[in-house]
C-alpha positions in Angstrom: -1.6 -61.1 -38.2 -0.7 -61.9 -34.4 -1.8 -64.9 -32.5 -3.2 -65.3 -29.0 -1.3 -68.1 -27.5 -3.2 -70.3 -25.1 -1.4 -73.6 -24.4 1.0 -76.4 -25.3 0.3 -80.1 -26.0 0.2 -82.4 -23.0 3.1 -84.3 -24.5 6.2 -84.0 -22.5 8.4 -85.9 -24.9 8.4 -83.4 -27.7 8.0 -79.7 -28.0 4.9 -79.1 -30.2 3.7 -75.9 -31.8 1.7 -73.9 -29.4 -2.2 -73.7 -29.6 -3.4 -70.4 -30.4 -6.4 -68.3 -31.4 -5.9 -66.3 -34.6 -6.4 -62.7 -33.9 -8.6 -62.1 -37.1 -10.9 -64.8 -35.7 -10.9 -63.8 -32.1 -14.2 -62.1 -32.4 -16.0 -65.4 -33.1 -16.7 -65.7 -29.6 -15.7 -68.5 -27.2 -16.4 -70.8 -24.1 -14.4 -71.6 -21.1 -16.1 -74.5 -19.3 -15.2 -76.9 -16.4 -15.9 -77.9 -12.8 -15.0 -75.8 -9.9 -11.2 -75.9 -9.1 -10.2 -77.2 -12.6 -8.4 -74.1 -13.8 -11.0 -71.9 -15.5 -9.9 -68.7 -13.8 -6.2 -69.3 -14.7 -7.4 -69.8 -18.5 -9.4 -66.6 -18.2 -6.4 -64.6 -16.9 -4.2 -65.9 -19.7 -6.7 -65.1 -22.3 -7.1 -61.6 -20.9 -3.4 -61.0 -20.8 -2.9 -62.3 -24.3 -5.5 -60.1 -25.7 -4.1 -57.0 -23.6 -0.6 -57.8 -25.2 -2.3 -57.7 -28.6 -3.7 -54.1 -27.8 -7.3 -55.4 -27.4 -9.3 -54.0 -24.4 -10.9 -56.3 -22.1 -13.9 -56.3 -20.0 -14.5 -59.2 -17.3 -16.6 -59.8 -14.2 -14.8 -60.9 -11.1 -17.3 -63.1 -9.5 -14.9 -64.7 -7.0 -12.8 -61.6 -6.3 -9.5 -63.2 -7.6 -8.9 -61.4 -10.8 -7.5 -58.2 -9.5 -3.9 -59.5 -9.4 -3.8 -58.8 -13.2 -2.7 -55.4 -12.0 0.7 -56.6 -10.7 3.4 -58.6 -12.1 3.7 -62.4 -11.1 6.7 -64.0 -9.3 8.4 -67.3 -9.8 7.7 -69.9 -7.2 9.3 -73.2 -6.4 5.9 -75.0 -7.3 5.4 -73.0 -10.6 9.1 -73.7 -11.6 8.7 -77.4 -11.0 5.6 -77.4 -13.1 7.2 -75.5 -16.2 10.0 -77.9 -16.0 8.0 -81.0 -15.9 5.7 -80.1 -18.6 8.2 -78.2 -20.7 6.4 -75.1 -20.8 7.9 -71.6 -21.4 8.5 -69.3 -18.6 6.1 -66.5 -18.2 7.2 -62.9 -18.9 6.2 -61.7 -15.5 4.3 -58.2 -15.8 1.4 -56.4 -14.7 -1.4 -54.9 -16.8 -3.1 -51.5 -16.8 -6.5 -52.4 -14.9 -9.5 -50.2 -14.3 -11.7 -51.4 -11.4 -15.5 -51.0 -11.4 -18.1 -51.7 -8.9 -21.9 -51.1 -9.1 -21.8 -50.2 -5.4 -18.7 -48.0 -5.6 -16.8 -49.8 -3.0 -14.1 -51.7 -4.8 -13.7 -49.4 -7.8 -15.3 -46.7 -9.9 -19.1 -46.7 -9.8 -20.7 -48.3 -12.8 -24.3 -46.7 -13.7 -26.7 -46.8 -16.4 -30.1 -45.0 -16.8 -33.5 -46.7 -16.8 -33.9 -45.5 -20.2 -30.7 -47.0 -21.5 -31.6 -50.2 -19.8 -34.9 -50.4 -21.6 -38.2 -52.2 -20.8 -37.2 -55.6 -22.2 -34.1 -56.4 -20.0 -35.8 -54.4 -17.0 -38.8 -56.7 -17.3 -36.6 -59.6 -17.1 -34.8 -58.1 -14.1 -38.2 -57.5 -12.3 -39.6 -61.1 -13.2 -42.6 -59.4 -14.9 -45.3 -61.6 -16.5 -46.5 -60.7 -20.1 -49.3 -58.3 -18.9 -47.0 -56.5 -16.5 -44.2 -56.2 -19.0 -46.8 -54.7 -21.4 -47.7 -52.0 -18.8 -43.9 -51.4 -18.2 -43.5 -50.8 -22.2 -46.4 -48.3 -22.1 -44.8 -46.5 -19.3 -41.5 -46.2 -21.3 -43.6 -45.1 -24.6 -45.5 -42.5 -22.7 -42.2 -41.2 -21.2 -40.7 -40.8 -24.6 -43.8 -39.2 -26.2 -43.9 -36.7 -23.4 -40.3 -36.0 -23.2 -39.7 -37.3 -19.8 -36.2 -38.6 -18.9 -36.2 -42.0 -16.9 -32.9 -41.8 -15.3 -33.3 -43.7 -12.0 -35.8 -45.7 -10.1 -37.7 -42.8 -8.6 -38.3 -41.7 -12.2 -39.6 -44.9 -13.2 -41.9 -45.2 -10.1 -43.2 -41.6 -10.6 -43.8 -42.4 -14.3 -45.7 -45.6 -13.3 -47.8 -43.5 -10.9 -48.5 -41.0 -13.6 -49.8 -43.8 -16.2 -51.8 -45.4 -13.3 -53.6 -41.9 -12.4 -54.2 -41.0 -16.1 -55.1 -44.5 -17.3 -58.5 -43.5 -18.7 -57.0 -40.7 -20.9 -54.1 -42.9 -21.9 -56.1 -46.1 -22.7 -57.3 -45.3 -26.1 -54.0 -44.4 -27.3 -51.6 -46.9 -25.6 -54.0 -49.8 -24.5 -55.3 -51.1 -21.1 -53.3 -49.9 -18.1 -54.3 -52.2 -15.1 -53.8 -50.7 -11.7 -53.0 -54.2 -10.5 -50.1 -54.6 -12.8 -48.8 -51.1 -12.0 -48.9 -52.1 -8.4 -47.1 -55.4 -8.9 -44.3 -53.6 -10.7 -44.0 -51.0 -8.0 -43.4 -53.9 -5.5 -40.8 -55.4 -7.6 -39.0 -52.1 -7.9 -39.0 -51.8 -4.1 -37.4 -55.2 -3.8 -34.9 -54.2 -6.5 -34.0 -51.1 -4.8 -33.5 -53.1 -1.4 -30.8 -55.2 -3.4 -28.9 -52.1 -4.2 -30.2 -51.4 -7.7 -30.8 -47.7 -7.0 -26.9 -47.4 -7.1 -26.8 -48.8 -10.5 -29.5 -46.6 -12.1 -28.5 -42.9 -12.4 -25.9 -40.7 -13.7 -23.3 -40.1 -14.5 -23.9 -43.0 -16.9 -21.0 -45.2 -18.1 -19.5 -44.0 -21.3 -18.6 -47.2 -23.4 -15.5 -45.4 -24.8 -14.0 -45.4 -21.3 -14.0 -49.2 -21.5 -12.2 -49.3 -25.0 -8.9 -48.0 -23.9 -5.1 -48.8 -24.5 -2.2 -47.7 -22.2 0.8 -45.6 -23.2 2.6 -48.9 -24.5 -0.4 -49.7 -26.8 -1.5 -52.7 -24.5 -5.2 -53.1 -24.1 -6.7 -51.9 -20.7 -8.4 -54.7 -18.6 -11.6 -53.5 -17.0 -12.6 -55.6 -13.9 -16.0 -55.4 -12.5 -16.1 -56.4 -8.8 -19.1 -58.9 -8.8 -18.6 -60.8 -5.6 -21.3 -58.8 -3.9 -23.3 -58.3 -7.1 -23.7 -62.1 -7.2 -26.0 -61.9 -4.1 -28.4 -60.4 -6.7 -27.9 -62.7 -9.7 -30.8 -61.0 -11.6 -29.1 -57.6 -11.4 -25.8 -59.2 -12.3 -27.1 -61.0 -15.4 -29.1 -57.8 -16.5 -26.2 -55.7 -16.2 -24.1 -58.0 -18.6 -27.0 -58.2 -21.0 -27.3 -54.3 -21.0 -23.6 -54.2 -21.5 -23.6 -56.2 -24.8 -26.7 -54.6 -25.9 -25.3 -51.2 -25.6 -22.2 -52.2 -27.7 -24.3 -53.7 -30.3 -26.6 -50.7 -30.5 -23.8 -48.0 -30.3 -20.7 -49.3 -32.2 -20.6 -49.0 -35.9 -20.2 -51.9 -38.3 -16.6 -52.7 -38.8 -16.7 -56.1 -40.6 -13.7 -58.4 -40.4 -10.7 -56.9 -38.5 -7.1 -58.1 -37.9 -8.0 -58.2 -34.1 -11.2 -57.5 -32.1 -11.9 -54.0 -30.9 -12.8 -55.3 -27.7 -13.3 -58.7 -25.7 -15.9 -59.3 -23.0 -15.7 -62.2 -20.5 -19.0 -63.4 -18.9 -18.4 -65.4 -15.8 -21.3 -67.5 -14.5 -22.8 -67.2 -17.9 -25.7 -69.7 -17.2 -27.3 -66.6 -15.1 -27.7 -64.8 -18.4 -30.2 -67.6 -19.6 -31.9 -68.7 -16.6 -35.8 -67.9 -16.6 -35.2 -65.8 -19.7 -38.6 -65.3 -21.6 -38.7 -66.0 -25.4 -38.3 -62.3 -26.5 -35.3 -61.8 -24.2 -33.7 -65.0 -25.5 -34.2 -64.1 -29.1 -32.7 -60.8 -28.4 -29.5 -62.3 -26.7 -29.2 -64.8 -29.5 -29.4 -61.8 -32.1 -26.9 -59.8 -30.3 -24.3 -62.7 -29.9 -24.7 -63.6 -33.5 -24.4 -60.0 -34.9 -22.1 -58.2 -32.4 -19.1 -59.7 -34.0 -19.5 -57.5 -36.9 -19.1 -54.6 -34.5 -15.6 -55.9 -33.6 -16.7 -57.4 -30.2 -15.8 -60.9 -29.1 -17.8 -62.6 -26.2 -16.4 -65.4 -24.1 -18.7 -67.2 -21.8 -17.5 -68.9 -18.7 -19.6 -71.7 -17.0 -19.2 -75.1 -15.5 -20.7 -77.1 -18.5 -21.5 -76.3 -22.1 -24.9 -77.4 -21.4 -25.6 -74.2 -19.4 -25.5 -72.4 -22.6 -28.6 -72.6 -25.0 -27.8 -74.5 -28.2 -28.6 -71.5 -30.3 -26.0 -69.5 -28.4 -23.6 -72.4 -28.3 -23.4 -72.8 -31.9 -22.0 -69.3 -32.2 -19.0 -69.8 -30.1 -16.0 -70.8 -32.3 -13.4 -71.2 -29.6 -13.6 -73.9 -26.8 -11.5 -74.3 -23.7 -12.9 -77.3 -21.8 -11.5 -78.2 -18.3 -12.4 -81.5 -16.4 -15.9 -82.2 -15.6 -17.3 -84.3 -12.7 -19.5 -87.4 -13.2 -21.0 -87.9 -9.8 -24.6 -88.2 -10.9 -26.5 -89.5 -14.0 -27.2 -85.9 -14.8 -23.5 -85.1 -14.8 -22.8 -88.2 -17.1 -25.2 -87.0 -19.5 -23.5 -83.5 -19.5 -20.2 -85.2 -20.2 -21.7 -86.9 -23.2 -23.2 -83.7 -24.5 -19.9 -81.8 -23.9 -18.0 -84.4 -25.9 -20.3 -83.9 -28.8 -19.6 -80.2 -29.1 -16.0 -80.9 -30.2 -14.7 -81.8 -33.8 -13.3 -85.4 -33.3 -9.7 -86.2 -33.2 -8.7 -89.8 -33.6 -5.8 -89.2 -31.1 -8.1 -88.1 -28.4 -10.9 -89.8 -26.5 -12.9 -86.7 -25.5 -15.5 -88.3 -23.2 -12.8 -90.2 -21.3 -10.6 -87.3 -21.2 -13.3 -84.8 -19.7 -13.3 -86.7 -16.4 -9.4 -87.3 -16.0 -8.0 -83.8 -17.2 -5.7 -82.4 -14.4 -5.8 -79.0 -12.9 -4.7 -76.5 -15.8 -5.3 -79.2 -18.4 -8.0 -78.7 -21.0 -9.5 -79.9 -24.3 -9.2 -77.0 -26.8 -10.6 -76.4 -30.3 -10.2 -73.0 -32.1 -11.0 -71.7 -35.6 -8.5 -72.1 -38.4 -7.7 -69.7 -41.0 -10.9 -70.5 -42.9 -13.2 -70.4 -39.8 -13.5 -74.1 -39.4 -13.2 -75.6 -35.9 -9.9 -77.4 -35.5 -9.9 -81.1 -34.1 -9.9 -81.2 -30.4 -6.5 -81.2 -28.6 -5.5 -82.1 -25.1 -3.3 -79.4 -23.8 -1.7 -77.7 -20.8 -2.7 -74.0 -20.4 -0.1 -71.4 -20.1 0.6 -69.8 -16.8 -0.3 -66.2 -16.4 2.2 -63.4 -16.3 0.5 -61.6 -13.6 0.1 -62.1 -10.0 -1.9 -65.3 -9.0 -3.1 -63.8 -5.7 -5.7 -61.0 -5.6 -4.6 -57.4 -4.6 -5.1 -56.2 -1.0 -7.9 -53.6 -0.3 -5.0 -50.9 -0.1 -3.4 -52.0 -3.4 -6.7 -52.0 -5.1 -7.4 -48.4 -3.8 -4.1 -47.3 -5.1 -4.9 -48.5 -8.5 -8.3 -46.8 -8.4 -6.8 -43.5 -7.2 -4.2 -43.6 -10.0 -6.8 -44.3 -12.7 -7.5 -41.7 -15.3 -11.1 -42.0 -14.7 -10.6 -41.2 -10.9 -13.4 -38.6 -10.1 -15.3 -38.9 -13.3 -18.0 -41.2 -12.0 -17.5 -41.0 -8.3 -20.1 -38.5 -7.5 -23.7 -39.1 -8.5 -25.6 -36.5 -10.4 -29.5 -36.0 -9.9 -30.7 -33.7 -12.6 -34.2 -32.8 -13.7 -35.9 -35.8 -15.0 -39.3 -37.5 -14.9 -39.5 -37.4 -11.2 -39.0 -33.8 -10.9 -40.9 -32.8 -14.1 -44.0 -34.9 -13.0 -43.9 -33.5 -9.5 -43.8 -30.0 -10.9 -46.7 -30.8 -13.3 -48.5 -32.0 -10.1 -47.6 -29.0 -8.1 -48.6 -26.7 -11.0 -51.9 -28.7 -11.5 -52.4 -28.5 -7.7 -51.8 -24.6 -7.8 -54.0 -24.2 -11.0 -56.7 -26.0 -9.0 -56.3 -24.1 -5.9 -56.4 -20.8 -8.1 -59.5 -22.1 -9.9 -61.1 -22.9 -6.5 -60.3 -19.4 -5.2 -61.5 -17.9 -8.4 -64.6 -19.9 -7.9 -64.9 -18.6 -4.4 -64.4 -15.1 -5.4 -66.9 -15.4 -8.2 -69.5 -16.8 -5.7 -68.6 -14.0 -3.2 -69.1 -11.5 -6.1 -72.3 -13.0 -7.2 -73.5 -13.1 -3.7 -72.4 -9.3 -3.2 -74.3 -8.6 -6.4 -77.3 -10.3 -5.1 -77.3 -8.6 -1.9 -76.7 -5.3 -3.5 -79.5 -5.9 -5.8 -81.7 -6.9 -2.8 -80.6 -3.6 -1.0 -81.2 -1.5 -4.1 -84.7 -3.1 -4.5 -85.4 -2.5 -0.8 -84.3 1.0 -1.2 -86.3 1.6 -4.4 -89.4 0.0 -2.7 -88.8 2.2 0.3 -88.3 5.3 -1.9 -91.6 4.5 -3.8 -93.4 3.9 -0.5 -92.0 7.2 1.0 -92.9 9.0 -2.2 -96.4 7.5 -2.0 -96.6 8.5 1.5 -95.4 12.0 0.6 -98.1 12.1 -1.9 -100.7 11.0 0.6 -99.5 13.4 3.0 -99.4 16.3 0.2 -103.1 15.1 -0.7 -104.2 15.3 3.1 -102.5 18.7 3.4 -104.1 19.8 0.4 -107.6 18.5 1.4 -107.0 20.1 4.8 -106.3 23.5 3.3 -109.1 23.2 1.0 -111.4 22.4 3.9 -110.0 25.3 5.9 -110.4 27.8 3.2 -113.8 26.4 2.5 -114.9 27.0 6.1 -113.6 30.3 6.1 -115.3 31.2 3.0 -118.3 29.8 4.4 -118.2 31.8 7.7 -117.4 34.9 5.7 -120.4 34.3 3.4 -122.8 33.7 6.1 -121.9 36.9 8.1 -123.3 38.1 11.5 -126.8 37.1 10.9 -125.8 33.6 10.6 -124.0 33.6 14.0 -126.8 35.2 15.7 -129.3 32.7 14.1 -127.2 29.9 15.3 -126.9 31.3 18.7 -130.5 32.1 19.0 -131.4 28.3 18.2 -128.9 26.5 20.2 -128.3 29.0 23.0 -124.5 29.4 22.1 -122.3 30.4 19.3 -120.5 27.4 17.5 -116.9 28.3 16.8 
């Protein structure tokens, strides 16, 4: 079993045994706390280096932009040499470490992305500051997407999905519950705000493969993954939810491994208080559950914050290793925080913790770790080791060289926009519109056909009536002709019957002959 050496006793008279974290206890989580400028960043780098030397991959968020120096070997300086001599500390083994730089915005490292579906409604609801009702509507949107086989990959997918559930609220209500148009509108407004903060660059594909974070180099040392968070901190909600998503993904994805000789991976969360600010009860319970159980997946989590009071008690109780740098007592609130911080350590009769918290020098700390039985050791006052890597951050050109030389170069650089909810719902809408237009055209054609039939029937009726009328007229004409013929014949017969005497008689009476 190897050890992660952290520090040496503050005594300069004798060389004491180093203070270290046992590798098989390293997944019991930890805390690095202290006021600004007291040495938290150096302690963070020392821990990261020690884990990497042990073959444990590391992930850390670089909030101030000063962790990139881990990629280059450090150098001896006059000031450092004087400190080492004065405190009787060992000389660092100057070396650089294999680093992979990440950046949500793709400017200072490989783009880090995830999909809306992987983020899930709970963390996304926290990111959007949704109330209980709005969070319920968001959950419905996710559930409908799952049931309909619609992929939620990016923000436009989610917006389209919300529009769909709003437009079909009456049909969906009986199955999924009430869907308020006002709640959908509120979520849409929050999504626009989130997009303005750059979240559209975080949601999409190719999504991060967690296996790419759990890597070792050719020498068996753990790779150190550094997330550029200086710009990301301008959107603290996005920053906190990214880290929550990360630990949640590790928890959901990795198999149970039980107790190991060393962690599978260690994650450092700087500005840890942002993870818990304004978190609702459901999210707080989820965070507590993940922190408590993720160690069985071989993951160690180390929180970095200014005071232990920034961490909820339910989480603080899960942190077995403590590195406490100096705290400031400028206000009554600060003094209360110091007393609270002192109570988190196992007492040591040789250390006045409350007094020491305000008198610790830069790079000096109070440390308590877990012993072989998992019990916190009594607090000790120590000098933290100096890092092996470069103190100063890399220049922009040096960082670019590291990014280009990475084995992940080109894997995540170009975004992919495959068919998902946005395209599928638009296609549905287009098909529905085409079908509606076709139905409308069919209705028009049907009406035109009906009108043509009616007009033809009218024409046929008129033609039939005309034919009947013509037939009747022909019959009347025939009858008249018949009557005329009969009259003519009768007249002729009558004349023939009457003979000449008749003509003469008529002539004699009238004086002329009727013709």
